[in-house]
VOPA-836364 format. One record per atom (N, C-alpha, C): residue number from 1; atom name; z, x, y. Coordinates in steps of 0.001 Angstrom, whole numbers, plus 500000, padded with zeros to 6 digits. Each point is the difference from the previous one (the first is absolute). Last residue first. Layout:
BEGIN
+-----+-------+--------+--------+--------+
| num | atome |     zz |     xx |     yy |
+-----+-------+--------+--------+--------+
| NUM |    CA |      Z |      X |      Y |
...
+-----+-------+--------+--------+--------+
END
This chain:
BEGIN
+-----+-------+--------+--------+--------+
| num | atome |     zz |     xx |     yy |
+-----+-------+--------+--------+--------+
| 150 |     N | 447357 | 181124 | 406126 |
| 150 |    CA | 500625 | 500294 | 498717 |
| 150 |     C | 501011 | 498917 | 499566 |
| 149 |     N | 495422 | 500381 | 502843 |
| 149 |    CA | 501224 | 499196 | 500052 |
| 149 |     C | 500933 | 500107 | 498767 |
| 148 |     N | 496083 | 502410 | 499987 |
| 148 |    CA | 500468 | 500349 | 501408 |
| 148 |     C | 501142 | 499098 | 500271 |
| 147 |     N | 497896 | 499625 | 495835 |
| 147 |    CA | 500662 | 501283 | 499998 |
| 147 |     C | 500304 | 500298 | 501493 |
| 146 |     N | 497969 | 495922 | 498938 |
| 146 |    CA | 501227 | 500040 | 499443 |
| 146 |     C | 500630 | 501362 | 500206 |
| 145 |     N | 496645 | 498880 | 503710 |
| 145 |    CA | 499878 | 499646 | 498621 |
| 145 |     C | 501486 | 500150 | 499338 |
| 144 |     N | 497134 | 499195 | 504956 |
| 144 |    CA | 501099 | 500351 | 499446 |
| 144 |     C | 499839 | 499608 | 498437 |
| 143 |     N | 497097 | 501275 | 504771 |
| 143 |    CA | 499941 | 499249 | 498735 |
| 143 |     C | 501235 | 500550 | 499235 |
| 142 |     N | 499615 | 501438 | 504415 |
| 142 |    CA | 499191 | 498856 | 500013 |
| 142 |     C | 499900 | 499203 | 498669 |
| 141 |     N | 504422 | 502844 | 500770 |
| 141 |    CA | 498591 | 500454 | 500079 |
| 141 |     C | 499230 | 498595 | 500107 |
| 140 |     N | 504930 | 499972 | 501719 |
| 140 |    CA | 499256 | 499828 | 498647 |
| 140 |     C | 498637 | 500479 | 500458 |
| 139 |     N | 505073 | 501114 | 501935 |
| 139 |    CA | 498693 | 499662 | 500499 |
| 139 |     C | 499110 | 500030 | 498629 |
| 138 |     N | 505305 | 498984 | 501343 |
| 138 |    CA | 499215 | 500267 | 498865 |
| 138 |     C | 498496 | 499803 | 500626 |
| 137 |     N | 505423 | 500661 | 502107 |
| 137 |    CA | 498785 | 499355 | 499894 |
| 137 |     C | 499127 | 500576 | 498942 |
| 136 |     N | 505459 | 499013 | 502348 |
| 136 |    CA | 499147 | 500703 | 498995 |
| 136 |     C | 498448 | 499513 | 500015 |
| 135 |     N | 505374 | 500197 | 502478 |
| 135 |    CA | 498693 | 499314 | 500156 |
| 135 |     C | 499112 | 500990 | 499211 |
| 134 |     N | 505487 | 498995 | 499763 |
| 134 |    CA | 499143 | 500970 | 500029 |
| 134 |     C | 498520 | 499194 | 499974 |
| 133 |     N | 504837 | 498301 | 502035 |
| 133 |    CA | 498901 | 499708 | 498963 |
| 133 |     C | 499103 | 501397 | 500105 |
| 132 |     N | 505736 | 499073 | 501032 |
| 132 |    CA | 498625 | 500355 | 500323 |
| 132 |     C | 499012 | 499666 | 498953 |
| 131 |     N | 504489 | 497057 | 500957 |
| 131 |    CA | 499451 | 501213 | 499292 |
| 131 |     C | 498713 | 500399 | 500503 |
| 130 |     N | 504859 | 497116 | 501679 |
| 130 |    CA | 498591 | 500067 | 499772 |
| 130 |     C | 499702 | 501365 | 499251 |
| 129 |     N | 504857 | 497100 | 499758 |
| 129 |    CA | 499107 | 500586 | 501165 |
| 129 |     C | 498489 | 499820 | 499715 |
| 128 |     N | 502949 | 499497 | 496293 |
| 128 |    CA | 500869 | 500623 | 500973 |
| 128 |     C | 498968 | 500321 | 501064 |
| 127 |     N | 498150 | 497993 | 496419 |
| 127 |    CA | 501297 | 499352 | 499776 |
| 127 |     C | 501020 | 500597 | 501115 |
| 126 |     N | 494886 | 499860 | 501398 |
| 126 |    CA | 500659 | 500626 | 498991 |
| 126 |     C | 501439 | 499347 | 499800 |
| 125 |     N | 494552 | 499422 | 502471 |
| 125 |    CA | 501531 | 499640 | 499892 |
| 125 |     C | 500533 | 500642 | 498783 |
| 124 |     N | 495692 | 502399 | 502085 |
| 124 |    CA | 500523 | 499042 | 499181 |
| 124 |     C | 501455 | 499507 | 500281 |
| 123 |     N | 497780 | 503134 | 502886 |
| 123 |    CA | 498946 | 498988 | 499716 |
| 123 |     C | 500619 | 498915 | 499070 |
| 122 |     N | 501608 | 504464 | 502431 |
| 122 |    CA | 500723 | 498662 | 500007 |
| 122 |     C | 499131 | 498856 | 499665 |
| 121 |     N | 496924 | 503876 | 501015 |
| 121 |    CA | 501436 | 500083 | 500211 |
| 121 |     C | 500725 | 498702 | 499894 |
| 120 |     N | 495322 | 501974 | 497990 |
| 120 |    CA | 500315 | 498955 | 500919 |
| 120 |     C | 501543 | 499909 | 499897 |
| 119 |     N | 496327 | 504098 | 499020 |
| 119 |    CA | 501144 | 499373 | 499584 |
| 119 |     C | 500305 | 498865 | 501206 |
| 118 |     N | 495372 | 502938 | 497630 |
| 118 |    CA | 500971 | 499815 | 500980 |
| 118 |     C | 501269 | 499263 | 499656 |
| 117 |     N | 496182 | 501557 | 497205 |
| 117 |    CA | 499531 | 500128 | 501407 |
| 117 |     C | 500881 | 499878 | 501004 |
| 116 |     N | 499239 | 501050 | 494198 |
| 116 |    CA | 501005 | 499584 | 501093 |
| 116 |     C | 499270 | 500088 | 501369 |
| 115 |     N | 497166 | 498847 | 495390 |
| 115 |    CA | 500626 | 501160 | 500878 |
| 115 |     C | 501020 | 499457 | 501098 |
| 114 |     N | 497490 | 498474 | 494902 |
| 114 |    CA | 500490 | 499541 | 501344 |
| 114 |     C | 500741 | 501291 | 500508 |
| 113 |     N | 497845 | 499657 | 495597 |
| 113 |    CA | 499444 | 500794 | 500919 |
| 113 |     C | 500405 | 499608 | 501519 |
| 112 |     N | 501610 | 498401 | 495469 |
| 112 |    CA | 498720 | 499410 | 500354 |
| 112 |     C | 499125 | 500749 | 501093 |
| 111 |     N | 504357 | 501164 | 498663 |
| 111 |    CA | 499317 | 500515 | 498763 |
| 111 |     C | 498524 | 499107 | 500155 |
| 110 |     N | 503319 | 499566 | 503488 |
| 110 |    CA | 499564 | 501393 | 499942 |
| 110 |     C | 499085 | 500184 | 498761 |
| 109 |     N | 502312 | 495923 | 500321 |
| 109 |    CA | 498832 | 500081 | 500893 |
| 109 |     C | 499519 | 501363 | 500060 |
| 108 |     N | 503711 | 499512 | 497125 |
| 108 |    CA | 498898 | 499188 | 499687 |
| 108 |     C | 498740 | 500008 | 500795 |
| 107 |     N | 503973 | 502104 | 501330 |
| 107 |    CA | 499307 | 500699 | 498857 |
| 107 |     C | 498900 | 499186 | 499557 |
| 106 |     N | 502732 | 497893 | 503021 |
| 106 |    CA | 499235 | 501129 | 500742 |
| 106 |     C | 499257 | 500749 | 498913 |
| 105 |     N | 502823 | 496633 | 498399 |
| 105 |    CA | 498894 | 499405 | 500717 |
| 105 |     C | 499006 | 501251 | 500552 |
| 104 |     N | 504145 | 501199 | 498396 |
| 104 |    CA | 499259 | 499630 | 498833 |
| 104 |     C | 498700 | 499410 | 500487 |
| 103 |     N | 503513 | 501085 | 503010 |
| 103 |    CA | 499179 | 501188 | 499532 |
| 103 |     C | 499123 | 499575 | 498849 |
| 102 |     N | 502502 | 497808 | 504103 |
| 102 |    CA | 499346 | 499443 | 498812 |
| 102 |     C | 499147 | 501146 | 499357 |
| 101 |     N | 502711 | 500024 | 504298 |
| 101 |    CA | 500805 | 500224 | 498800 |
| 101 |     C | 499389 | 499671 | 498686 |
| 100 |     N | 497887 | 499384 | 504365 |
| 100 |    CA | 500084 | 501437 | 499892 |
| 100 |     C | 500912 | 500225 | 498645 |
|  99 |     N | 496712 | 495710 | 500446 |
|  99 |    CA | 501415 | 500321 | 500274 |
|  99 |     C | 500267 | 501700 | 499748 |
|  98 |     N | 495050 | 498029 | 501106 |
|  98 |    CA | 500947 | 499994 | 498803 |
|  98 |     C | 501359 | 500555 | 500471 |
|  97 |     N | 494677 | 497932 | 501909 |
|  97 |    CA | 501368 | 500618 | 500223 |
|  97 |     C | 500904 | 499918 | 498898 |
|  96 |     N | 494331 | 500297 | 500744 |
|  96 |    CA | 501063 | 499368 | 499508 |
|  96 |     C | 501345 | 500554 | 500649 |
|  95 |     N | 493991 | 499629 | 499646 |
|  95 |    CA | 501113 | 500494 | 500675 |
|  95 |     C | 501186 | 499246 | 499484 |
|  94 |     N | 494462 | 501340 | 498911 |
|  94 |    CA | 501158 | 499013 | 499703 |
|  94 |     C | 501282 | 500655 | 500630 |
|  93 |     N | 494181 | 500393 | 500482 |
|  93 |    CA | 501453 | 500368 | 500350 |
|  93 |     C | 500924 | 498931 | 499642 |
|  92 |     N | 495102 | 499671 | 499543 |
|  92 |    CA | 500238 | 501296 | 499569 |
|  92 |     C | 501380 | 500478 | 500233 |
|  91 |     N | 496855 | 495092 | 499070 |
|  91 |    CA | 501032 | 500674 | 500715 |
|  91 |     C | 500221 | 501339 | 499369 |
|  90 |     N | 496921 | 496470 | 498720 |
|  90 |    CA | 499494 | 500911 | 500881 |
|  90 |     C | 501128 | 500716 | 500926 |
|  89 |     N | 500395 | 496660 | 496273 |
|  89 |    CA | 499919 | 499551 | 501380 |
|  89 |     C | 499467 | 500909 | 500999 |
|  88 |     N | 500657 | 501270 | 495503 |
|  88 |    CA | 498983 | 498709 | 499874 |
|  88 |     C | 499924 | 499436 | 501301 |
|  87 |     N | 503007 | 503641 | 499416 |
|  87 |    CA | 498651 | 500489 | 499951 |
|  87 |     C | 499104 | 498768 | 499963 |
|  86 |     N | 504396 | 498875 | 500010 |
|  86 |    CA | 499825 | 500717 | 501288 |
|  86 |     C | 498489 | 500459 | 499857 |
|  85 |     N | 501722 | 498250 | 496171 |
|  85 |    CA | 499713 | 498824 | 500988 |
|  85 |     C | 499606 | 500633 | 501298 |
|  84 |     N | 501386 | 502938 | 496721 |
|  84 |    CA | 498676 | 499309 | 499600 |
|  84 |     C | 499637 | 499006 | 500879 |
|  83 |     N | 504154 | 502138 | 500481 |
|  83 |    CA | 499028 | 500848 | 500436 |
|  83 |     C | 498633 | 499452 | 499681 |
|  82 |     N | 503608 | 497471 | 498867 |
|  82 |    CA | 499989 | 500010 | 501366 |
|  82 |     C | 498868 | 500980 | 500340 |
|  81 |     N | 501190 | 499610 | 495431 |
|  81 |    CA | 499500 | 498728 | 500471 |
|  81 |     C | 499608 | 500027 | 501571 |
|  80 |     N | 502441 | 503506 | 498176 |
|  80 |    CA | 498704 | 500171 | 499527 |
|  80 |     C | 499237 | 498714 | 500564 |
|  79 |     N | 504646 | 499944 | 500531 |
|  79 |    CA | 499266 | 501008 | 500889 |
|  79 |     C | 498488 | 500220 | 499695 |
|  78 |     N | 502677 | 497283 | 497055 |
|  78 |    CA | 499803 | 499340 | 501239 |
|  78 |     C | 499246 | 500863 | 501120 |
|  77 |     N | 501195 | 501951 | 495642 |
|  77 |    CA | 499016 | 498896 | 499897 |
|  77 |     C | 499670 | 499285 | 501306 |
|  76 |     N | 503645 | 503149 | 499889 |
|  76 |    CA | 498641 | 500664 | 499915 |
|  76 |     C | 498826 | 498989 | 499945 |
|  75 |     N | 504403 | 498279 | 499831 |
|  75 |    CA | 499571 | 500524 | 501136 |
|  75 |     C | 498893 | 500608 | 500179 |
|  74 |     N | 501454 | 498757 | 495677 |
|  74 |    CA | 499668 | 498889 | 500773 |
|  74 |     C | 499688 | 500380 | 501446 |
|  73 |     N | 501655 | 502761 | 496309 |
|  73 |    CA | 498519 | 500071 | 500442 |
|  73 |     C | 499600 | 498928 | 500818 |
|  72 |     N | 504403 | 501075 | 498276 |
|  72 |    CA | 499121 | 499547 | 498895 |
|  72 |     C | 498542 | 499945 | 500242 |
|  71 |     N | 504194 | 500871 | 502785 |
|  71 |    CA | 499581 | 501239 | 499122 |
|  71 |     C | 499058 | 499534 | 498755 |
|  70 |     N | 502818 | 496154 | 501949 |
|  70 |    CA | 499696 | 501183 | 500797 |
|  70 |     C | 499735 | 501090 | 498934 |
|  69 |     N | 501406 | 495380 | 499225 |
|  69 |    CA | 498494 | 500430 | 499650 |
|  69 |     C | 499795 | 501338 | 500708 |
|  68 |     N | 504140 | 497456 | 500450 |
|  68 |    CA | 499857 | 500330 | 498604 |
|  68 |     C | 498643 | 500350 | 499543 |
|  67 |     N | 500848 | 498778 | 504620 |
|  67 |    CA | 500937 | 501222 | 499649 |
|  67 |     C | 499717 | 500383 | 498445 |
|  66 |     N | 496155 | 497764 | 502708 |
|  66 |    CA | 501219 | 499471 | 499557 |
|  66 |     C | 500724 | 501171 | 499492 |
|  65 |     N | 496502 | 500843 | 503890 |
|  65 |    CA | 500076 | 499977 | 498573 |
|  65 |     C | 501380 | 499562 | 499426 |
|  64 |     N | 496789 | 500312 | 504811 |
|  64 |    CA | 501176 | 499822 | 499436 |
|  64 |     C | 499894 | 499710 | 498421 |
|  63 |     N | 497632 | 500923 | 505266 |
|  63 |    CA | 499645 | 500028 | 498633 |
|  63 |     C | 501623 | 500112 | 499353 |
|  62 |     N | 497638 | 498893 | 505267 |
|  62 |    CA | 501167 | 499826 | 498885 |
|  62 |     C | 499138 | 500286 | 498676 |
|  61 |     N | 497635 | 500808 | 504179 |
|  61 |    CA | 501160 | 499501 | 500497 |
|  61 |     C | 501231 | 499887 | 498879 |
|  60 |     N | 495179 | 502874 | 501175 |
|  60 |    CA | 500746 | 499533 | 498867 |
|  60 |     C | 501430 | 499491 | 500671 |
|  59 |     N | 495197 | 500202 | 502309 |
|  59 |    CA | 501263 | 500478 | 500173 |
|  59 |     C | 500854 | 499297 | 498941 |
|  58 |     N | 494546 | 501411 | 500885 |
|  58 |    CA | 500833 | 499135 | 499564 |
|  58 |     C | 501427 | 500545 | 500134 |
|  57 |     N | 494909 | 500575 | 502656 |
|  57 |    CA | 501048 | 500554 | 499254 |
|  57 |     C | 500759 | 498874 | 499419 |
|  56 |     N | 496246 | 499568 | 503057 |
|  56 |    CA | 499735 | 501195 | 499218 |
|  56 |     C | 501116 | 500671 | 499261 |
|  55 |     N | 501469 | 496168 | 503029 |
|  55 |    CA | 498715 | 500571 | 500255 |
|  55 |     C | 499800 | 501397 | 499238 |
|  54 |     N | 503328 | 496892 | 497699 |
|  54 |    CA | 499781 | 500268 | 501511 |
|  54 |     C | 498700 | 500674 | 499998 |
|  53 |     N | 503210 | 497042 | 495988 |
|  53 |    CA | 499025 | 500863 | 500589 |
|  53 |     C | 499963 | 499966 | 501428 |
|  52 |     N | 504131 | 500009 | 496452 |
|  52 |    CA | 499438 | 499315 | 501172 |
|  52 |     C | 498706 | 500722 | 500413 |
|  51 |     N | 503104 | 499440 | 495214 |
|  51 |    CA | 499484 | 500951 | 500973 |
|  51 |     C | 499240 | 499177 | 500921 |
|  50 |     N | 503573 | 499671 | 495468 |
|  50 |    CA | 499446 | 499351 | 501179 |
|  50 |     C | 499399 | 500924 | 501098 |
|  49 |     N | 501974 | 499561 | 494389 |
|  49 |    CA | 499480 | 500895 | 501064 |
|  49 |     C | 499395 | 499117 | 501058 |
|  48 |     N | 503319 | 499790 | 495181 |
|  48 |    CA | 499071 | 499480 | 500829 |
|  48 |     C | 499641 | 501154 | 501074 |
|  47 |     N | 502271 | 499117 | 494544 |
|  47 |    CA | 500060 | 500517 | 501371 |
|  47 |     C | 498961 | 499483 | 500804 |
|  46 |     N | 501134 | 498635 | 495636 |
|  46 |    CA | 500941 | 500992 | 499909 |
|  46 |     C | 499991 | 500537 | 501512 |
|  45 |     N | 498762 | 495209 | 497293 |
|  45 |    CA | 499697 | 500921 | 501177 |
|  45 |     C | 500927 | 500996 | 500027 |
|  44 |     N | 498486 | 497764 | 495318 |
|  44 |    CA | 500901 | 499835 | 501164 |
|  44 |     C | 499838 | 500974 | 501093 |
|  43 |     N | 497526 | 500009 | 495668 |
|  43 |    CA | 499822 | 498665 | 500600 |
|  43 |     C | 501018 | 499681 | 501073 |
|  42 |     N | 499921 | 504194 | 497786 |
|  42 |    CA | 500425 | 499158 | 499028 |
|  42 |     C | 499937 | 498496 | 500650 |
|  41 |     N | 499455 | 503169 | 503750 |
|  41 |    CA | 500240 | 500570 | 498660 |
|  41 |     C | 500580 | 498805 | 499034 |
|  40 |     N | 497134 | 500733 | 505130 |
|  40 |    CA | 500707 | 499136 | 498917 |
|  40 |     C | 500363 | 500873 | 498716 |
|  39 |     N | 498704 | 499986 | 505892 |
|  39 |    CA | 499969 | 500764 | 498684 |
|  39 |     C | 500796 | 499220 | 498923 |
|  38 |     N | 497803 | 498510 | 505187 |
|  38 |    CA | 501132 | 500073 | 499010 |
|  38 |     C | 499522 | 500768 | 498780 |
|  37 |     N | 498283 | 499528 | 505524 |
|  37 |    CA | 499753 | 500171 | 498559 |
|  37 |     C | 501323 | 499901 | 499214 |
|  36 |     N | 497213 | 499173 | 505112 |
|  36 |    CA | 501319 | 499744 | 499259 |
|  36 |     C | 499703 | 500121 | 498442 |
|  35 |     N | 497977 | 500948 | 505234 |
|  35 |    CA | 499602 | 500249 | 498874 |
|  35 |     C | 501348 | 500023 | 499084 |
|  34 |     N | 499162 | 496479 | 504080 |
|  34 |    CA | 500425 | 501484 | 499863 |
|  34 |     C | 499472 | 500274 | 498558 |
|  33 |     N | 499568 | 495553 | 502397 |
|  33 |    CA | 499009 | 500803 | 499236 |
|  33 |     C | 500265 | 501589 | 499870 |
|  32 |     N | 502841 | 496235 | 501545 |
|  32 |    CA | 499221 | 500681 | 501076 |
|  32 |     C | 498984 | 500902 | 499443 |
|  31 |     N | 503107 | 497409 | 497226 |
|  31 |    CA | 499125 | 499105 | 500818 |
|  31 |     C | 499040 | 500713 | 501009 |
|  30 |     N | 503256 | 502549 | 497565 |
|  30 |    CA | 498976 | 499524 | 498963 |
|  30 |     C | 498990 | 499064 | 500838 |
|  29 |     N | 503702 | 501611 | 502331 |
|  29 |    CA | 499131 | 501108 | 499650 |
|  29 |     C | 498888 | 499507 | 499102 |
|  28 |     N | 503335 | 496858 | 500989 |
|  28 |    CA | 499076 | 500352 | 501263 |
|  28 |     C | 499165 | 501247 | 499548 |
|  27 |     N | 503370 | 498945 | 496891 |
|  27 |    CA | 498890 | 498950 | 499988 |
|  27 |     C | 499031 | 500139 | 501124 |
|  26 |     N | 503751 | 502884 | 499801 |
|  26 |    CA | 499014 | 500279 | 498921 |
|  26 |     C | 498973 | 499008 | 499911 |
|  25 |     N | 503326 | 499325 | 503199 |
|  25 |    CA | 499233 | 501163 | 500410 |
|  25 |     C | 499062 | 500220 | 498882 |
|  24 |     N | 503004 | 496687 | 499228 |
|  24 |    CA | 498979 | 499644 | 500846 |
|  24 |     C | 499162 | 501117 | 500483 |
|  23 |     N | 503852 | 500691 | 497132 |
|  23 |    CA | 498564 | 499290 | 499218 |
|  23 |     C | 498925 | 499694 | 500993 |
|  22 |     N | 503059 | 504048 | 501584 |
|  22 |    CA | 500373 | 498613 | 499622 |
|  22 |     C | 498658 | 499617 | 499222 |
|  21 |     N | 501544 | 505107 | 500042 |
|  21 |    CA | 499277 | 499121 | 500707 |
|  21 |     C | 500451 | 498408 | 499608 |
|  20 |     N | 503774 | 504041 | 499355 |
|  20 |    CA | 498653 | 499236 | 499563 |
|  20 |     C | 499417 | 499228 | 501143 |
|  19 |     N | 503717 | 503726 | 499761 |
|  19 |    CA | 499466 | 499286 | 500945 |
|  19 |     C | 498802 | 499339 | 499715 |
|  18 |     N | 502113 | 502778 | 496956 |
|  18 |    CA | 501097 | 499589 | 500684 |
|  18 |     C | 499699 | 498945 | 501153 |
|  17 |     N | 496924 | 500547 | 495472 |
|  17 |    CA | 500333 | 500580 | 501318 |
|  17 |     C | 501292 | 499490 | 500542 |
|  16 |     N | 498261 | 498917 | 495530 |
|  16 |    CA | 499584 | 501370 | 500170 |
|  16 |     C | 500400 | 500596 | 501435 |
|  15 |     N | 500634 | 495483 | 498105 |
|  15 |    CA | 500723 | 500973 | 499146 |
|  15 |     C | 499758 | 501313 | 500356 |
|  14 |     N | 497507 | 496479 | 502175 |
|  14 |    CA | 501403 | 499773 | 500228 |
|  14 |     C | 500825 | 501074 | 499216 |
|  13 |     N | 495397 | 499914 | 499439 |
|  13 |    CA | 500349 | 500467 | 501424 |
|  13 |     C | 501247 | 499790 | 500133 |
|  12 |     N | 498388 | 498344 | 496097 |
|  12 |    CA | 500065 | 501456 | 500076 |
|  12 |     C | 500276 | 500493 | 501293 |
|  11 |     N | 499676 | 495353 | 499595 |
|  11 |    CA | 501152 | 500474 | 499298 |
|  11 |     C | 500019 | 501520 | 499857 |
|  10 |     N | 496261 | 498050 | 502133 |
|  10 |    CA | 501171 | 499839 | 500744 |
|  10 |     C | 501294 | 500524 | 499384 |
|   9 |     N | 495900 | 500003 | 497602 |
|   9 |    CA | 500041 | 500951 | 501016 |
|   9 |     C | 501240 | 499930 | 500855 |
|   8 |     N | 499307 | 496528 | 496821 |
|   8 |    CA | 500253 | 501331 | 499295 |
|   8 |     C | 500149 | 501123 | 501016 |
|   7 |     N | 498786 | 495681 | 501623 |
|   7 |    CA | 501493 | 499997 | 499555 |
|   7 |     C | 500298 | 501356 | 499274 |
|   6 |     N | 495297 | 499349 | 501427 |
|   6 |    CA | 500985 | 500169 | 501124 |
|   6 |     C | 501500 | 500090 | 499530 |
|   5 |     N | 495629 | 499196 | 497627 |
|   5 |    CA | 500803 | 501242 | 499729 |
|   5 |     C | 501232 | 500279 | 501029 |
|   4 |     N | 496700 | 496233 | 500158 |
|   4 |    CA | 500986 | 499845 | 498837 |
|   4 |     C | 500791 | 501231 | 499679 |
|   3 |     N | 496515 | 500037 | 503419 |
|   3 |    CA | 501314 | 499180 | 500310 |
|   3 |     C | 500914 | 499828 | 498858 |
|   2 |     N | 496934 | 504198 | 499528 |
|   2 |    CA | 499601 | 498595 | 500181 |
|   2 |     C | 501375 | 499238 | 500501 |
|   1 |     N | 497702 | 505324 | 499568 |
|   1 |    CA | 501216 | 499209 | 500201 |
|   1 |     C | 499508 | 498672 | 500243 |
+-----+-------+--------+--------+--------+
END
C-alpha cells in the first residue's frame, strides 16, 4: 500500500463497514510501518489488508474487499501476502478478530488454517448495540510455501 492508494482504500472502507475506520487511522497505519497491502484487479484497488507487528506475531487488524470484487480471490491474495510477509519477518503466529456474524470471513480464515481460540464479548460496535468477536490464530511453520498458505 502506498499513500496514493489511500483514497481507494478509504472508499472501500466506507462502503464495506457500518462503523468504518477514518482516513486518519488508515494513514497512521501506513505511517507506523504496519504491514499494509493492497490487491488490484484491472489496475484498480479491489481490497486491502493491515496487520500490526508485535513481538514474534502479527495481528491482522483489517482486511476488506470491495463489495463488487468479493468472491474473486482478492481476500485470498491478501492473506497469502500476509503469510509470506510473516515468514520473511520470522513471525510464526498471526492473530485476528472477526465478527461473530461474518460467516464468509470465518470460512476464508478457516480455509487458511486459522483456528478459533476464544471470544471477545461486545468487541465490535453494531447498528444495535455491540457484537462479539471470535479470536482466531494461525501458527505458521518455520518456512511457508504456497501450498501451506492456501
